[in-house]
C-alpha positions in Angstrom: -9.2 59.4 15.3 -5.7 60.3 14.5 -6.0 61.4 10.9 -8.5 62.5 8.3 -7.4 59.7 5.9 -8.5 56.8 8.0 -11.8 58.2 9.4 -13.2 60.4 6.6 -13.6 57.5 4.2 -12.7 58.9 0.7 -9.1 59.7 1.5 -7.9 59.3 -2.1 -8.5 62.6 -3.8 -8.6 61.0 -7.2 -11.6 59.1 -5.9 -13.0 62.3 -4.4 -12.7 64.0 -7.8 -14.7 61.3 -9.5 -17.4 61.8 -7.0 -17.5 65.5 -7.4 -20.1 67.2 -9.7 -18.6 68.0 -13.1 -17.8 71.6 -13.9 -15.2 73.5 -15.7 -14.7 76.5 -13.5 -11.8 77.5 -11.3 -13.1 75.4 -8.4 -12.8 72.2 -10.5 -9.3 73.2 -11.7 -8.2 73.9 -8.1 -9.4 70.5 -6.9 -7.6 68.8 -9.8 -4.4 70.8 -9.0 -4.6 69.7 -5.4 -5.2 66.1 -6.4 -2.1 66.3 -8.6 -0.2 67.8 -5.7 -1.2 64.8 -3.5 0.0 62.4 -6.2 3.3 64.2 -6.5 3.9 64.0 -2.7 2.7 60.3 -2.6 5.3 59.3 -5.2 8.1 60.3 -2.9 6.7 60.0 0.7 5.3 56.5 1.2 2.8 55.4 3.9 2.0 58.9 5.2 -1.3 59.6 3.3 -3.0 60.9 6.4 -0.4 63.6 6.9 -0.6 64.5 3.2 -4.4 64.9 3.5 -3.9 67.1 6.6 -1.4 69.3 4.8 -3.9 69.9 1.9 -6.6 70.9 4.4 -4.2 73.3 6.0 -3.3 74.9 2.6 -7.0 75.5 2.0 -7.5 77.1 5.5 -4.3 79.2 5.5 -3.5 77.2 8.6 -0.2 76.2 10.1 0.7 72.5 10.7 2.8 70.8 13.4 4.2 67.4 12.4 5.3 65.1 15.2 7.1 61.8 15.0 10.3 60.0 15.9 13.4 60.7 13.8 13.4 59.0 10.4 9.7 58.9 9.5 10.0 61.5 6.7 8.7 64.6 8.5 11.1 67.0 6.8 11.0 65.1 3.5 7.2 65.4 3.5 7.2 69.2 3.8 10.1 69.6 1.3 8.2 67.5 -1.2 5.0 69.5 -0.7 7.0 72.7 -1.2 8.5 71.3 -4.4 5.0 70.6 -5.7 3.8 74.2 -5.1 4.7 77.1 -7.2 5.3 79.2 -4.1 8.4 80.7 -2.5 9.6 78.4 0.3 12.4 78.6 2.9 13.7 76.3 5.6 15.0 77.1 9.1 16.8 74.5 11.0 16.0 75.2 14.7 19.0 74.7 16.9 19.8 75.6 20.5 21.9 78.6 19.5 19.4 80.0 16.9 18.4 83.6 17.7 15.0 85.4 17.0 16.7 87.7 14.5 17.8 84.7 12.6 14.2 83.9 11.9 12.5 87.4 11.6 15.4 89.5 10.2 17.3 92.4 11.6 18.3 96.0 11.0 21.8 96.4 9.4 23.8 99.6 9.5 25.1 100.9 6.2 28.3 102.9 6.7 28.1 104.6 3.3 24.5 105.9 3.7 24.7 106.1 7.6 21.2 104.6 7.9 19.8 101.3 9.1 18.2 99.1 6.5 16.0 96.0 7.2 17.4 92.7 6.1 14.4 90.2 6.1 14.8 86.8 7.6 13.6 83.5 6.2 10.1 84.0 7.7 9.4 86.3 4.7 8.2 83.5 2.4 5.0 81.7 1.4 5.8 78.3 3.0 8.2 78.2 6.0 9.6 74.8 7.0 10.4 75.2 10.7 12.5 72.0 11.1 12.7 70.6 14.6 11.1 73.6 16.1 11.3 72.2 19.7 15.1 71.9 19.5 15.4 75.7 20.1 14.7 77.6 23.3 11.4 79.3 24.0 12.8 82.8 23.2 13.4 81.8 19.6 10.2 79.8 19.4 8.3 82.9 20.3 9.7 84.8 17.3 7.0 83.1 15.3 4.1 84.1 17.5 3.3 87.3 15.7 4.0 85.9 12.3 1.7 82.9 12.8 -1.2 85.0 14.2 -1.0 88.4 12.6 0.9 87.4 9.5 3.4 90.2 10.0 6.7 90.8 11.8 7.5 93.8 13.9 11.2 94.9 14.0 12.1 98.0 15.9 8.5 98.8 16.3 7.6 98.7 12.6 5.2 96.0 11.4 6.1 94.4 8.1 3.5 92.3 6.4 4.3 88.7 5.3 3.5 87.4 1.8 0.1 85.9 1.1 -0.2 83.0 1.5 2.0 82.4 4.5 2.0 79.0 6.1 4.3 77.5 8.8 5.0 73.7 8.5 6.9 72.8 11.7 8.4 69.5 12.6 9.2 68.3 16.1 10.4 65.2 17.9 8.2 63.8 20.7 8.6 66.0 23.7 10.0 63.2 25.9 13.1 63.1 23.7 16.4 64.6 25.0 17.2 68.2 24.1 13.7 69.3 23.4 11.8 72.4 24.6 8.0 71.9 24.7 6.1 74.6 22.8 4.0 76.8 25.1 0.2 76.5 24.9 -0.1 80.0 23.2 2.0 78.8 20.3 0.4 75.4 20.0 -2.9 77.1 19.7 -1.7 78.9 16.6 -1.3 75.6 14.7 -4.4 74.5 12.8 -3.4 70.8 12.9 -1.1 68.6 14.8 -0.4 65.5 12.7 1.4 62.5 14.1 3.5 60.5 11.7 3.7 56.8 12.7 6.3 54.2 11.7 5.1 52.8 8.3 3.7 49.3 8.0 5.7 46.5 6.6 4.5 46.8 3.0 5.1 50.6 3.0 8.5 50.1 4.5 9.3 47.6 1.7 8.3 50.3 -0.8 10.6 52.8 0.9 13.5 50.4 0.7 12.8 49.6 -2.9 12.8 53.3 -3.8 16.3 53.7 -2.2 17.5 50.5 -3.9 16.6 52.1 -7.2 18.8 55.1 -6.4 16.3 57.6 -4.8 18.0 60.4 -3.1 15.8 62.3 -0.6 18.1 65.3 -0.8 17.5 65.7 -4.6 13.8 66.0 -5.3 14.4 67.4 -8.7 16.1 64.2 -9.8 13.0 62.4 -8.4 10.9 64.3 -10.9 8.9 66.4 -8.4 7.5 69.4 -10.2 5.2 72.3 -9.3 1.6 71.3 -10.0 -0.4 73.8 -7.9 -0.2 77.6 -7.7 -1.3 80.4 -5.4 -4.3 80.9 -7.7 -5.4 77.3 -7.2 -5.2 77.7 -3.4 -7.2 80.9 -3.6 -9.9 79.3 -5.7 -10.0 76.3 -3.3 -10.3 78.5 -0.3 -13.2 80.4 -1.8 -15.0 77.2 -2.6 -14.4 75.7 0.8 -15.7 78.8 2.4 -19.0 78.3 0.5 -19.6 74.8 1.8 -23.0 74.8 3.4 -23.4 73.9 7.1 -26.7 72.9 8.7 -27.6 74.3 12.1 -27.5 70.8 13.5 -23.9 70.4 12.4 -22.9 73.8 13.8 -24.4 72.7 17.1 -22.4 69.4 16.9 -19.2 71.3 16.7 -20.1 73.5 19.7 -21.2 70.4 21.7 -17.9 68.7 21.0 -15.9 71.8 22.2 -18.0 72.1 25.3 -17.7 68.4 26.1 -13.9 68.8 26.2 -14.2 71.6 28.8 -16.4 69.4 31.0 -14.1 66.3 30.7 -12.8 65.3 34.2 -9.6 64.2 32.5 -8.7 67.6 31.1 -7.4 70.7 32.8 -7.8 72.7 29.6 -10.5 72.1 27.1 -11.1 73.4 23.6 -11.3 77.2 23.2 -13.8 79.0 20.9 -10.9 79.5 18.5 -10.4 75.7 18.4 -14.1 75.3 17.5 -13.8 77.8 14.7 -10.7 76.0 13.4 -12.5 72.7 13.5 -15.3 74.1 11.5 -12.9 75.6 8.9 -10.9 72.4 8.5 -14.0 70.2 8.2 -15.4 72.4 5.5 -12.1 72.2 3.6 -12.1 68.4 3.9 -15.7 68.3 2.7 -14.8 70.3 -0.4 -11.8 68.2 -1.1 -13.9 65.1 -1.1 -16.3 66.6 -3.6 -19.2 67.9 -1.6 -20.6 71.4 -1.1 -22.2 70.6 2.3 -20.7 69.5 5.7 -21.5 66.3 7.4 -20.9 65.2 11.0 -18.4 62.6 9.7 -16.3 65.5 8.3 -16.2 67.0 11.8 -15.3 63.7 13.4 -12.5 63.1 10.8 -10.8 66.4 11.7 -11.6 66.6 15.4 -8.5 64.9 16.7 -5.8 66.6 14.6 -7.4 70.0 15.1 -8.0 69.6 18.9 -5.3 67.3 20.3 -2.7 70.0 20.8 -5.2 72.5 22.3 -6.0 70.3 25.3 -4.1 69.8 28.6 -4.5 66.6 30.7 -4.9 66.8 34.4 -1.8 65.4 36.3 -3.8 62.5 37.7 -5.0 61.5 34.3 -1.4 61.5 33.0 -0.4 59.3 35.8 -3.1 56.9 34.8 -1.7 56.7 31.3 -4.4 58.8 29.6 -3.7 60.7 26.3 -5.5 63.6 24.7 -6.3 61.3 21.7 -8.0 58.8 24.0 -9.9 61.5 25.8 -11.1 62.9 22.4 -12.1 59.5 21.3 -14.3 59.2 24.4 -15.8 62.7 23.8 -16.6 61.7 20.2 -18.3 58.5 21.5 -20.4 60.4 24.1 -21.6 63.4 22.2 -24.7 62.5 20.2 -24.2 62.7 16.4 -26.9 64.6 14.5 -28.8 62.7 11.9 
Protein backbone atom coordinates (compact mmCIF):
# COMPACT_ATOMS: atom_id res chain seq x y z
CA UNK A 1 0.00 0.00 0.00
CA UNK A 2 1.40 3.34 -0.99
CA UNK A 3 -1.43 5.64 -0.08
CA UNK A 4 -4.65 5.88 1.91
CA UNK A 5 -6.72 6.77 -1.11
CA UNK A 6 -6.22 3.55 -2.99
CA UNK A 7 -6.48 1.10 -0.11
CA UNK A 8 -8.93 2.65 2.31
CA UNK A 9 -11.83 2.48 -0.11
CA UNK A 10 -13.90 5.64 0.44
CA UNK A 11 -11.20 8.11 -0.58
CA UNK A 12 -13.60 10.82 -1.70
CA UNK A 13 -14.44 12.82 1.40
CA UNK A 14 -17.68 13.98 -0.14
CA UNK A 15 -18.74 10.32 -0.27
CA UNK A 16 -17.46 9.84 3.27
CA UNK A 17 -19.62 12.74 4.44
CA UNK A 18 -22.73 11.19 2.94
CA UNK A 19 -21.98 7.99 4.83
CA UNK A 20 -21.48 9.82 8.13
CA UNK A 21 -24.27 10.01 10.69
CA UNK A 22 -26.11 13.31 10.46
CA UNK A 23 -25.46 15.85 13.19
CA UNK A 24 -25.17 19.60 13.46
CA UNK A 25 -22.33 19.94 15.96
CA UNK A 26 -18.78 21.16 15.53
CA UNK A 27 -17.66 17.66 14.52
CA UNK A 28 -19.91 17.70 11.46
CA UNK A 29 -18.86 21.25 10.61
CA UNK A 30 -15.19 20.27 10.87
CA UNK A 31 -15.67 17.31 8.54
CA UNK A 32 -17.47 19.51 6.03
CA UNK A 33 -14.69 22.10 6.22
CA UNK A 34 -12.05 19.46 5.52
CA UNK A 35 -14.11 18.10 2.64
CA UNK A 36 -14.22 21.63 1.22
CA UNK A 37 -10.46 21.93 1.73
CA UNK A 38 -9.94 18.72 -0.20
CA UNK A 39 -12.10 20.03 -3.04
CA UNK A 40 -10.17 23.31 -3.16
CA UNK A 41 -6.85 21.48 -3.43
CA UNK A 42 -8.18 19.00 -6.01
CA UNK A 43 -9.27 21.86 -8.28
CA UNK A 44 -5.64 22.92 -8.63
CA UNK A 45 -3.57 19.78 -8.06
CA UNK A 46 -4.68 17.02 -10.43
CA UNK A 47 -4.01 13.30 -9.96
CA UNK A 48 -2.56 13.41 -6.44
CA UNK A 49 -5.64 12.49 -4.40
CA UNK A 50 -3.67 10.09 -2.24
CA UNK A 51 -1.29 12.82 -1.09
CA UNK A 52 -4.22 15.15 -0.37
CA UNK A 53 -5.81 12.46 1.80
CA UNK A 54 -2.53 12.01 3.66
CA UNK A 55 -2.20 15.74 4.30
CA UNK A 56 -5.70 15.87 5.78
CA UNK A 57 -4.81 12.99 8.10
CA UNK A 58 -1.65 14.82 9.15
CA UNK A 59 -3.59 18.01 9.92
CA UNK A 60 -5.85 16.04 12.25
CA UNK A 61 -2.89 14.41 14.00
CA UNK A 62 -0.75 17.56 14.25
CA UNK A 63 1.75 15.48 12.31
CA UNK A 64 4.51 16.47 9.92
CA UNK A 65 4.57 15.23 6.32
CA UNK A 66 7.43 14.39 3.96
CA UNK A 67 6.50 14.51 0.27
CA UNK A 68 8.87 12.73 -2.10
CA UNK A 69 8.82 12.70 -5.86
CA UNK A 70 10.81 13.59 -8.93
CA UNK A 71 10.88 17.26 -9.95
CA UNK A 72 7.70 18.48 -11.61
CA UNK A 73 4.98 16.36 -9.93
CA UNK A 74 3.46 19.31 -7.99
CA UNK A 75 4.96 18.69 -4.54
CA UNK A 76 5.42 22.37 -3.77
CA UNK A 77 2.18 23.37 -5.50
CA UNK A 78 0.30 20.82 -3.39
CA UNK A 79 1.49 22.30 -0.10
CA UNK A 80 1.04 25.90 -1.29
CA UNK A 81 -2.54 25.13 -2.33
CA UNK A 82 -3.25 23.41 0.97
CA UNK A 83 -1.88 26.47 2.80
CA UNK A 84 -4.05 28.78 0.68
CA UNK A 85 -7.13 26.76 1.66
CA UNK A 86 -6.37 27.09 5.38
CA UNK A 87 -6.98 30.22 7.41
CA UNK A 88 -3.60 29.74 9.08
CA UNK A 89 -0.29 31.58 9.00
CA UNK A 90 2.08 29.90 6.54
CA UNK A 91 5.69 30.46 5.55
CA UNK A 92 8.04 28.87 3.05
CA UNK A 93 11.76 28.14 3.31
CA UNK A 94 13.68 27.15 0.19
CA UNK A 95 16.39 24.81 1.48
CA UNK A 96 19.68 25.38 -0.34
CA UNK A 97 23.27 24.25 0.28
CA UNK A 98 24.20 27.62 1.81
CA UNK A 99 21.18 27.92 4.13
CA UNK A 100 22.18 28.33 7.80
CA UNK A 101 20.26 27.13 10.90
CA UNK A 102 19.62 30.71 12.02
CA UNK A 103 17.91 31.35 8.67
CA UNK A 104 15.25 28.87 9.80
CA UNK A 105 14.97 29.36 13.57
CA UNK A 106 15.86 33.04 13.96
CA UNK A 107 18.69 34.81 15.69
CA UNK A 108 19.63 37.43 18.28
CA UNK A 109 20.20 40.91 16.86
CA UNK A 110 22.11 43.63 18.69
CA UNK A 111 20.39 47.01 18.94
CA UNK A 112 22.93 49.84 19.13
CA UNK A 113 20.41 52.31 20.53
CA UNK A 114 19.27 50.15 23.45
CA UNK A 115 22.53 48.21 23.79
CA UNK A 116 20.62 44.93 24.15
CA UNK A 117 20.10 41.83 22.05
CA UNK A 118 16.60 41.19 20.73
CA UNK A 119 15.29 38.01 19.16
CA UNK A 120 14.32 38.13 15.52
CA UNK A 121 12.13 35.04 14.86
CA UNK A 122 12.76 32.95 11.78
CA UNK A 123 10.17 31.51 9.40
CA UNK A 124 9.71 28.45 11.64
CA UNK A 125 7.44 30.59 13.81
CA UNK A 126 4.30 29.89 11.83
CA UNK A 127 1.39 27.43 11.72
CA UNK A 128 2.31 25.63 8.51
CA UNK A 129 5.93 25.61 7.38
CA UNK A 130 6.73 24.57 3.81
CA UNK A 131 10.26 23.18 3.94
CA UNK A 132 10.90 23.04 0.21
CA UNK A 133 13.53 20.55 -1.00
CA UNK A 134 14.65 19.82 2.54
CA UNK A 135 17.30 17.35 1.38
CA UNK A 136 19.09 20.02 -0.68
CA UNK A 137 20.64 21.48 2.49
CA UNK A 138 23.41 19.96 4.64
CA UNK A 139 22.62 18.00 7.83
CA UNK A 140 23.54 20.93 10.10
CA UNK A 141 20.66 23.00 8.74
CA UNK A 142 18.32 20.03 8.52
CA UNK A 143 18.91 19.50 12.24
CA UNK A 144 17.63 23.01 13.00
CA UNK A 145 14.11 21.57 12.71
CA UNK A 146 14.61 18.66 15.11
CA UNK A 147 13.54 20.47 18.29
CA UNK A 148 10.76 22.32 16.51
CA UNK A 149 9.25 19.15 15.08
CA UNK A 150 9.37 17.18 18.31
CA UNK A 151 9.05 19.73 21.13
CA UNK A 152 7.21 22.42 19.14
CA UNK A 153 9.62 25.03 20.43
CA UNK A 154 12.92 26.60 19.40
CA UNK A 155 15.81 27.26 21.76
CA UNK A 156 18.04 30.22 20.92
CA UNK A 157 20.86 31.17 23.28
CA UNK A 158 19.47 28.69 25.79
CA UNK A 159 15.97 30.20 25.93
CA UNK A 160 13.10 27.99 24.68
CA UNK A 161 10.51 29.84 22.63
CA UNK A 162 7.19 28.07 21.96
CA UNK A 163 5.88 27.78 18.42
CA UNK A 164 2.29 28.63 17.45
CA UNK A 165 -0.41 25.99 17.73
CA UNK A 166 -1.00 24.29 15.39
CA UNK A 167 2.51 23.84 14.00
CA UNK A 168 3.03 21.48 11.08
CA UNK A 169 6.02 20.97 8.79
CA UNK A 170 5.26 19.95 5.21
CA UNK A 171 8.61 19.10 3.64
CA UNK A 172 9.33 18.19 0.05
CA UNK A 173 12.32 16.26 -1.20
CA UNK A 174 13.68 14.75 -4.38
CA UNK A 175 14.54 11.04 -4.39
CA UNK A 176 17.78 10.51 -2.47
CA UNK A 177 19.59 9.07 -5.47
CA UNK A 178 19.42 12.45 -7.24
CA UNK A 179 22.54 14.64 -7.44
CA UNK A 180 23.09 17.26 -4.74
CA UNK A 181 20.91 15.67 -2.06
CA UNK A 182 21.69 15.05 1.61
CA UNK A 183 19.67 12.11 3.00
CA UNK A 184 17.74 12.94 6.16
CA UNK A 185 19.01 11.11 9.26
CA UNK A 186 16.84 8.44 10.89
CA UNK A 187 16.13 10.64 13.93
CA UNK A 188 14.61 13.32 11.72
CA UNK A 189 12.72 10.93 9.47
CA UNK A 190 11.09 9.45 12.57
CA UNK A 191 9.61 12.87 13.37
CA UNK A 192 7.48 12.81 10.22
CA UNK A 193 4.08 11.25 10.69
CA UNK A 194 3.79 10.33 7.00
CA UNK A 195 6.05 9.93 4.02
CA UNK A 196 3.96 10.30 0.89
CA UNK A 197 5.29 9.51 -2.57
CA UNK A 198 3.92 11.49 -5.50
CA UNK A 199 3.94 9.48 -8.74
CA UNK A 200 3.86 10.72 -12.30
CA UNK A 201 0.14 11.20 -13.07
CA UNK A 202 -1.64 8.92 -15.49
CA UNK A 203 -2.44 9.93 -19.04
CA UNK A 204 -5.95 11.26 -18.32
CA UNK A 205 -4.74 13.30 -15.34
CA UNK A 206 -1.83 14.67 -17.35
CA UNK A 207 -4.28 15.73 -20.05
CA UNK A 208 -6.26 17.62 -17.39
CA UNK A 209 -3.07 19.32 -16.20
CA UNK A 210 -2.24 20.47 -19.72
CA UNK A 211 -5.82 21.63 -20.26
CA UNK A 212 -5.58 23.76 -17.11
CA UNK A 213 -2.42 25.43 -18.36
CA UNK A 214 -3.92 25.88 -21.82
CA UNK A 215 -6.76 27.86 -20.18
CA UNK A 216 -4.20 30.18 -18.56
CA UNK A 217 -3.66 28.59 -15.14
CA UNK A 218 -0.61 30.07 -13.39
CA UNK A 219 0.67 27.87 -10.53
CA UNK A 220 2.45 30.92 -9.08
CA UNK A 221 -0.85 32.83 -8.65
CA UNK A 222 -3.25 30.76 -6.59
CA UNK A 223 -5.44 33.76 -5.84
CA UNK A 224 -6.20 34.10 -9.54
CA UNK A 225 -7.10 30.40 -9.56
CA UNK A 226 -9.78 31.16 -6.97
CA UNK A 227 -8.32 29.19 -4.06
CA UNK A 228 -9.81 30.56 -0.84
CA UNK A 229 -9.52 29.69 2.85
CA UNK A 230 -12.24 27.18 3.73
CA UNK A 231 -10.94 25.59 6.97
CA UNK A 232 -9.80 27.23 10.19
CA UNK A 233 -7.81 26.32 13.29
CA UNK A 234 -11.12 25.77 15.09
CA UNK A 235 -12.16 23.20 12.47
CA UNK A 236 -8.87 21.36 12.96
CA UNK A 237 -9.26 21.41 16.75
CA UNK A 238 -12.79 20.00 16.51
CA UNK A 239 -11.65 17.33 14.08
CA UNK A 240 -8.73 16.33 16.30
CA UNK A 241 -11.00 15.99 19.31
CA UNK A 242 -13.44 13.85 17.31
CA UNK A 243 -10.67 11.65 15.88
CA UNK A 244 -9.29 11.10 19.38
CA UNK A 245 -12.69 9.72 20.42
CA UNK A 246 -12.73 7.05 17.70
CA UNK A 247 -13.26 3.70 19.44
CA UNK A 248 -10.61 1.00 19.08
CA UNK A 249 -11.32 -2.65 19.91
CA UNK A 250 -8.63 -4.61 21.78
CA UNK A 251 -8.22 -6.87 18.75
CA UNK A 252 -7.38 -3.89 16.52
CA UNK A 253 -4.92 -2.56 19.09
CA UNK A 254 -3.29 -5.97 19.07
CA UNK A 255 -3.18 -5.89 15.26
CA UNK A 256 -1.20 -2.63 15.32
CA UNK A 257 1.26 -4.11 17.82
CA UNK A 258 1.61 -7.31 15.78
CA UNK A 259 2.40 -5.34 12.63
CA UNK A 260 5.06 -3.32 14.44
CA UNK A 261 6.65 -6.43 15.93
CA UNK A 262 6.59 -8.23 12.58
CA UNK A 263 8.74 -5.48 11.06
CA UNK A 264 11.32 -5.95 13.84
CA UNK A 265 11.48 -9.66 13.08
CA UNK A 266 11.73 -9.29 9.29
CA UNK A 267 14.99 -10.74 7.92
CA UNK A 268 15.05 -7.99 5.29
CA UNK A 269 15.13 -5.13 7.79
CA UNK A 270 18.01 -3.89 9.93
CA UNK A 271 15.65 -1.49 11.73
CA UNK A 272 11.99 -2.17 12.37
CA UNK A 273 9.13 -0.02 13.59
CA UNK A 274 9.67 1.66 16.95
CA UNK A 275 6.91 1.96 19.59
CA UNK A 276 6.52 5.60 18.52
CA UNK A 277 5.86 4.38 14.99
CA UNK A 278 3.09 2.14 16.31
CA UNK A 279 1.46 5.02 18.20
CA UNK A 280 1.67 7.19 15.08
CA UNK A 281 0.03 4.44 13.02
CA UNK A 282 -2.81 4.23 15.54
CA UNK A 283 -3.36 8.00 15.54
CA UNK A 284 -3.30 8.27 11.75
CA UNK A 285 -5.71 5.33 11.32
CA UNK A 286 -8.15 6.88 13.81
CA UNK A 287 -8.04 10.18 11.92
CA UNK A 288 -8.71 8.37 8.65
CA UNK A 289 -11.62 6.46 10.20
CA UNK A 290 -13.19 9.73 11.36
CA UNK A 291 -12.67 11.37 7.98
CA UNK A 292 -14.52 8.50 6.32
CA UNK A 293 -17.47 8.96 8.66
CA UNK A 294 -17.00 6.33 11.36
CA UNK A 295 -16.49 6.54 15.12
CA UNK A 296 -14.73 3.16 15.33
CA UNK A 297 -11.48 1.79 13.90
CA UNK A 298 -11.22 -1.18 11.55
CA UNK A 299 -8.21 -3.26 10.50
CA UNK A 300 -8.66 -1.85 6.99
CA UNK A 301 -7.99 1.64 8.35
CA UNK A 302 -4.74 0.38 9.85
CA UNK A 303 -3.76 -1.31 6.58
CA UNK A 304 -4.54 1.84 4.61
CA UNK A 305 -2.11 3.97 6.64
CA UNK A 306 0.56 1.36 7.43
CA UNK A 307 2.84 2.06 4.48
CA UNK A 308 2.88 5.89 4.53
CA UNK A 309 3.32 5.89 8.33
CA UNK A 310 6.03 3.22 8.50
CA UNK A 311 8.01 3.26 5.23
CA UNK A 312 10.46 5.97 6.36
CA UNK A 313 10.98 4.43 9.81
CA UNK A 314 12.46 1.20 8.47
CA UNK A 315 15.98 0.44 7.30
CA UNK A 316 16.78 -2.33 4.83
CA UNK A 317 19.68 -4.71 5.34
CA UNK A 318 22.45 -4.19 2.75
CA UNK A 319 21.95 -7.64 1.29
CA UNK A 320 18.22 -6.96 0.85
CA UNK A 321 19.02 -3.72 -0.97
CA UNK A 322 21.38 -5.58 -3.28
CA UNK A 323 18.56 -7.96 -4.11
CA UNK A 324 16.35 -5.02 -5.09
CA UNK A 325 14.06 -5.05 -2.05
CA UNK A 326 12.22 -1.87 -0.99
CA UNK A 327 10.62 -0.94 2.30
CA UNK A 328 7.24 -0.75 0.57
CA UNK A 329 7.64 -4.33 -0.68
CA UNK A 330 8.72 -5.54 2.76
CA UNK A 331 5.71 -3.83 4.36
CA UNK A 332 3.42 -5.43 1.78
CA UNK A 333 4.80 -8.81 2.81
CA UNK A 334 4.29 -8.02 6.50
CA UNK A 335 0.69 -6.95 5.87
CA UNK A 336 0.12 -10.19 3.99
CA UNK A 337 1.58 -12.38 6.75
CA UNK A 338 0.13 -10.85 9.91
CA UNK A 339 -3.37 -12.27 10.55
CA UNK A 340 -6.12 -9.68 10.26
CA UNK A 341 -8.64 -9.70 13.14
CA UNK A 342 -12.22 -10.34 12.17
